[in-house]
LUMVEXMAR-477536 format. One line per 8 residues: number of its first residue (from 1); for each residue z, x, y of N, C-alpha, C. Coordinates in Angstrom, 1 decimal, padded with zeros to 4 digits. Atoms other than C-alpha are relative to their C-alpha. Example, Ala and Ser with C-alpha at 12.3 -4.5 7.8 and 13.67 -1.06 7.14 Angstrom:
// LUMVEXMAR-477536
1	000.0:000.9:-001.2:007.8:012.3:-004.5:000.0:000.9:001.2  000.0:-000.9:-001.1:007.1:013.7:-001.1:000.8:-000.8:001.1
***
This chain:
// LUMVEXMAR-477536
1	-000.5:000.3:001.3:-011.8:009.7:005.9:000.4:001.3:-000.7  -000.5:-001.1:000.6:-009.7:012.1:004.0:000.5:-000.3:-001.4  -000.4:000.2:001.4:-008.7:012.5:000.3:001.5:000.4:000.0  -001.5:-000.2:000.1:-004.9:012.1:-000.3:000.4:-000.1:-001.5  -000.5:000.0:001.4:-003.0:012.9:-003.5:001.4:-000.6:000.1  -001.3:000.7:000.1:000.0:010.6:-004.4:000.6:000.3:-001.4  -000.7:000.0:001.3:002.6:011.1:-007.1:001.0:-001.1:000.1  -000.8:001.2:000.1:004.4:007.9:-008.1:001.0:000.2:-001.1
9	-001.1:-000.1:000.9:007.8:008.1:-009.8:000.7:-001.3:-000.3  -000.7:001.2:000.3:009.7:005.4:-011.6:-000.5:-000.6:-001.3  000.5:000.7:001.2:008.9:002.9:-014.3:-001.4:-000.4:000.2  001.4:000.2:-000.4:005.2:003.2:-013.9:-001.0:000.3:-001.2  000.9:-000.2:001.2:003.8:003.9:-017.4:000.4:-001.1:-001.0  -000.2:001.0:001.1:003.3:001.2:-020.1:000.4:-001.3:000.6  -000.3:001.3:-000.7:003.8:-001.6:-017.5:-001.1:-000.6:000.8  001.3:000.5:-000.7:000.2:-002.3:-016.3:000.0:000.5:001.4
17	000.0:-000.5:-001.4:000.9:-000.2:-013.2:-001.4:000.4:000.4  001.3:-000.5:-000.3:-002.5:001.6:-013.2:-001.0:-001.1:000.2  001.0:001.1:-000.1:-004.5:-001.6:-013.8:000.3:-000.8:001.3  -000.4:000.7:-001.2:-002.6:-003.5:-011.1:-000.4:000.7:001.3  000.3:-000.7:-001.2:-003.0:-000.8:-008.5:-001.5:000.1:000.1  001.5:-000.2:000.0:-006.7:-000.2:-009.4:-000.6:-001.3:000.5  000.6:001.3:-000.4:-007.5:-004.0:-009.0:000.3:-000.3:001.4  -000.3:000.2:-001.4:-005.6:-004.3:-005.8:-000.6:000.9:001.0
25	000.7:-001.0:-000.8:-007.1:-001.1:-004.4:-001.4:-000.4:000.2  001.4:000.4:-000.1:-010.6:-002.3:-005.2:-000.2:-001.2:000.9  000.0:001.2:-000.8:-009.9:-005.7:-003.6:000.1:000.4:001.5  -000.2:-000.4:-001.4:-008.8:-003.9:-000.4:-001.0:001.0:000.5  001.2:-000.8:-000.4:-011.9:-001.7:-000.4:000.3:001.5:-000.1  -000.3:-001.5:000.2:-010.2:001.7:-001.3:-000.8:000.6:-001.1  000.6:-000.8:001.0:-011.9:004.4:-003.3:001.0:001.0:-000.5  -000.9:-001.0:000.6:-010.0:006.6:-005.7:000.1:000.0:-001.5
33	-000.3:-000.1:001.5:-008.6:007.4:-009.1:001.5:-000.1:-000.2  -001.4:000.1:000.4:-005.3:006.8:-010.9:000.1:000.3:-001.4  -000.2:-000.4:001.4:-004.0:008.4:-014.0:001.5:000.3:-000.3  -001.3:-000.3:000.4:-000.8:008.8:-016.0:000.1:001.5:-000.2  -000.3:-001.4:000.3:000.7:012.3:-016.2:001.0:000.1:-001.1  -000.9:-000.2:001.1:002.6:013.7:-019.1:001.5:-000.1:000.3  -001.4:000.0:-000.4:005.9:013.9:-017.2:000.5:-001.4:000.3  -000.4:001.3:-000.3:006.0:010.1:-016.8:-000.3:-000.6:001.3
41	000.4:000.5:-001.3:004.7:009.9:-013.3:-001.5:-000.4:000.0  001.4:000.4:-000.1:001.3:008.5:-012.1:-000.5:000.8:001.2  000.7:-000.8:-001.1:-001.1:010.6:-010.0:-001.2:-000.9:000.5  001.0:000.8:-000.7:-003.3:008.8:-007.5:-000.8:000.8:001.1  000.8:-000.5:-001.0:-006.2:010.1:-005.4:-000.7:-001.1:000.8  000.6:001.1:-000.7:-007.4:007.9:-002.6:-000.6:000.6:001.3  000.7:-000.3:-001.3:-009.9:008.2:000.3:000.5:-000.9:001.1  -000.6:000.8:-001.0:-008.1:007.0:003.4:-000.2:000.5:001.4
49	-000.1:-000.3:-001.4:-008.2:006.9:007.1:001.5:000.2:000.3  -001.4:-000.3:-000.3:-004.9:008.1:008.8:000.8:-001.3:000.1  -000.7:001.3:-000.3:-004.1:004.5:009.8:000.1:-000.9:-001.2  -000.1:000.8:001.2:-004.5:003.2:006.2:001.1:000.5:-000.9  -000.9:-000.5:001.0:-001.8:005.3:004.6:001.2:-000.9:-000.2  -001.1:000.9:000.2:001.1:002.9:005.2:-000.4:-001.2:-000.8  000.5:001.1:000.8:-000.9:000.0:003.8:-000.2:000.4:-001.5  000.3:-000.4:001.4:-001.9:002.0:000.7:001.4:000.3:-000.6
57	-001.3:-000.3:000.6:001.7:003.2:000.2:000.7:-001.4:-000.4  -000.6:001.3:000.3:002.8:-000.5:000.2:-000.7:-000.5:-001.3  000.7:000.4:001.2:000.1:-001.2:-002.4:000.6:000.7:-001.2  -000.6:-000.8:001.1:001.5:001.6:-004.6:001.4:-000.4:-000.3  -001.4:000.4:000.2:005.1:000.4:-004.1:000.0:-001.4:-000.8  000.0:001.4:000.6:004.1:-003.2:-005.2:-000.3:000.2:-001.5  000.3:-000.2:001.4:002.5:-002.0:-008.5:-000.3:-001.3:-000.7  000.1:001.2:000.8:002.7:-004.6:-011.2:001.4:-000.7:-000.1
65	-001.2:000.7:000.1:005.3:-007.2:-011.9:001.1:000.6:-000.9  -001.0:-000.7:000.9:006.9:-005.0:-014.6:000.4:001.4:000.5  -000.3:-001.4:-000.4:006.9:-001.7:-012.7:001.1:000.0:001.0  -001.1:-000.3:-000.9:009.7:-000.2:-010.7:-000.3:001.4:000.6  000.4:-001.3:-000.6:008.6:002.5:-008.2:001.3:000.5:000.7  -001.2:-000.6:-000.6:011.5:004.8:-007.2:-000.4:000.9:001.2  000.4:-001.0:-001.0:009.6:007.4:-005.1:-001.5:000.2:000.0  001.4:-000.3:-000.1:006.2:008.2:-003.8:-000.1:001.2:000.9
73	000.3:-001.1:-000.8:005.2:011.6:-002.5:-001.5:000.1:000.2  001.5:-000.2:-000.2:001.8:012.5:-001.0:-000.3:001.2:000.9  000.5:-001.1:-000.8:-000.2:015.3:000.5:-001.5:-000.2:000.3  001.5:000.0:-000.3:-003.6:015.7:002.1:-000.6:000.9:-001.0  000.6:-000.8:001.1:-005.7:016.9:-000.8:-001.2:000.8:000.6  001.1:-000.7:-000.5:-008.9:017.8:001.1:-000.8:-001.0:001.0  000.9:000.8:-000.8:-011.6:016.6:003.5:-001.2:-000.4:-000.8  001.1:000.4:000.8:-014.0:016.1:000.6:-000.1:-001.5:-000.3
81	000.2:001.4:000.4:-015.4:012.7:-000.3:-000.2:-000.2:-001.5  000.2:000.3:001.4:-015.3:011.1:-003.7:-001.5:-000.4:-000.2  001.4:000.2:000.3:-018.7:010.9:-005.4:-000.3:-001.4:-000.6  000.2:001.3:000.6:-018.3:007.3:-006.6:000.7:-001.1:000.8  -000.6:001.1:-000.6:-017.3:003.9:-005.5:001.0:-000.7:-000.9  -001.0:000.7:000.8:-014.4:001.8:-006.6:001.3:000.8:-000.2  -001.2:-000.6:000.3:-011.0:002.7:-007.9:000.2:000.1:-001.5  000.2:-000.2:001.4:-011.1:004.2:-011.4:001.3:000.4:-000.7
89	-001.2:-000.3:000.9:-008.4:004.4:-014.1:-000.5:001.2:-000.9  000.4:-001.1:000.8:-008.6:007.8:-015.7:000.9:000.1:-001.3
***
């Protein structure tokens, strides 16, 4: 399990994107955080196994029915574990 950082670009603020992603991520059993950034993007941290990345990217692309995801970038943030369960909106 590794901690990944994702930056999601597009129409992702003010369209229930964080709530939808958080709910779908919890249903799928992921742990992480999601928050809006001042530049209009959304930052997501998620604990994932290497073989879970594609499924998680699809979850981020889906978003909410009002969102439009244009681009997602991600990097390995660390090998540290999150100290809580669930998927939290910050």
